[in-house]
C-alpha positions as CSV (number, residue, x, y, z in Angstrom):
1,M,-31.5,52.3,48.2
2,I,-28.6,49.7,49.1
3,S,-29.4,47.8,45.2
4,N,-29.2,51.4,43.4
5,M,-25.3,51.9,45.3
6,L,-24.8,48.4,43.6
7,R,-25.7,49.7,40.1
8,F,-23.2,50.2,37.6
9,S,-24.3,53.2,34.7
10,P,-23.7,50.7,31.6
11,S,-21.7,54.1,30.3
12,L,-19.1,53.2,33.4
13,F,-17.7,50.3,31.2
14,D,-17.6,51.7,28.0
15,G,-14.5,51.7,26.1
16,L,-12.9,49.1,28.0
17,D,-13.3,46.2,25.0
18,E,-11.8,48.7,23.0
19,L,-8.9,49.4,25.6
20,F,-8.1,45.5,25.8
21,A,-7.8,45.2,21.7
22,S,-6.1,48.4,21.3
23,D,-2.5,48.5,20.6
24,F,-1.8,50.1,23.8
25,Y,-2.6,47.2,26.0
26,M,-0.5,44.6,23.9
27,R,2.8,46.8,24.3
28,N,2.1,47.2,28.2
29,R,1.0,43.4,28.1
30,A,4.5,42.8,25.8
31,E,6.8,44.7,28.3
32,A,6.2,41.7,31.0
33,Y,7.7,39.0,28.3
34,P,8.9,36.8,28.5
35,Q,7.0,35.0,31.7
36,V,8.9,34.1,35.0
37,N,8.5,31.5,37.6
38,M,10.8,31.9,40.4
39,G,11.4,30.1,43.1
40,T,14.1,29.2,46.0
41,T,15.3,25.6,47.3
42,K,17.9,25.0,50.4
43,K,20.5,25.2,47.8
44,S,19.7,27.3,45.0
45,V,17.7,29.7,43.4
46,E,15.7,28.4,40.6
47,I,15.1,30.8,37.0
48,Y,12.3,29.9,34.6
49,L,11.6,31.9,31.9
50,F,9.2,30.8,28.8
51,T,10.5,31.7,25.5
52,P,9.4,29.6,22.7
53,G,10.1,30.3,19.5
54,V,13.4,32.2,20.2
55,K,16.0,30.5,20.1
56,A,18.6,29.3,22.1
57,S,21.7,30.8,20.0
58,E,19.8,34.6,20.4
59,L,19.1,34.4,24.4
60,D,21.6,36.5,25.9
61,V,22.4,35.9,29.2
62,N,23.8,37.9,32.2
63,I,24.8,38.0,35.5
64,E,26.3,40.8,37.3
65,K,26.2,41.0,41.3
66,N,23.0,40.3,42.2
67,L,21.1,41.2,39.0
68,L,20.2,38.1,36.5
69,S,20.1,39.9,32.8
70,I,18.1,37.9,29.9
71,A,17.6,39.3,26.8
72,G,16.8,37.8,23.4
73,E,14.3,39.1,20.3
74,R,11.0,37.2,19.4
75,K,11.1,37.3,15.1
76,A,7.6,37.8,13.5
77,D,6.2,35.0,11.4
78,E,7.0,35.2,7.7
79,L,3.4,35.9,7.2
80,D,1.9,37.9,4.7
81,K,1.9,41.4,6.6
82,D,-1.2,42.6,4.7
83,A,-2.4,38.8,5.4
84,I,-2.1,39.1,9.7
85,N,-5.8,41.0,10.8
86,R,-4.7,40.9,14.9
87,R,-1.5,39.7,16.1
88,E,-1.1,38.5,20.1
89,R,2.0,36.9,20.1
90,F,5.0,39.7,21.3
91,V,7.3,39.9,18.2
92,G,10.4,42.1,19.2
93,K,13.2,43.0,21.0
94,F,12.8,41.6,25.4
95,K,15.3,42.1,28.5
96,R,13.8,40.8,31.9
97,T,15.9,42.1,34.8
98,I,15.6,39.5,38.0
99,V,17.2,41.0,40.8
100,L,18.2,37.8,42.9
101,P,19.2,37.5,46.4
102,E,21.8,38.2,48.7
103,D,22.9,34.8,49.3
104,V,23.6,33.6,45.8
105,D,27.0,32.7,44.7
106,P,26.7,34.0,40.5
107,N,29.3,31.9,39.8
108,M,27.5,29.0,40.1
109,T,25.3,29.5,37.7
110,E,23.1,27.3,35.4
111,A,22.0,28.0,32.0
112,V,19.3,25.2,29.7
113,Y,17.5,25.6,26.9
114,R,15.0,23.3,26.4
115,D,11.1,23.2,24.5
116,G,11.2,27.2,24.3
117,V,12.1,27.0,28.3
118,L,15.1,28.4,29.8
119,H,15.6,27.1,33.2
120,I,18.1,28.9,35.4
121,S,19.9,27.6,38.8
122,V,22.1,29.8,40.8
123,A,23.3,28.3,43.4
124,K,23.7,29.8,47.2
125,K,26.9,30.4,48.5
126,E,27.8,27.3,50.7
127,E,28.1,29.1,54.1
128,V,24.6,29.8,54.0
129,Q,23.3,26.4,53.3
130,P,21.8,24.2,56.3
131,R,24.4,22.1,58.0
132,R,23.4,19.5,59.9
133,I,25.6,19.6,63.0
134,N,26.1,16.5,65.2
135,V,25.7,16.7,68.8
136,T,28.5,14.5,70.8
137,V,27.7,12.6,73.8
């Protein structure tokens, strides 16, 4: 009886291939472009955006209060539109907004673009960085 409950009807999965190959799926997946890795150290917040095919001059990076915004555009390849059967690479304008922790100093931000990766480092405020306290005898 339990084994019958665990069996799925083939009709339950009908159409999933079409959904994942559809424009709807590709548009929703494209909303998360560019992909972001983010982490913190004792002294800074480190953000990596993966933007291959985008020139550094085409990236617009802004920081206001604790919001980091990155906007740009990945242009289409010069292929003849009739020659393209499938496009899995995102093309078009994008904008990502990242909420930064409260303890960062927006005035101490550095951005470096190399090999399709934008690395942004935002320093933490000096008063929140760990300090060593000497104990005197």
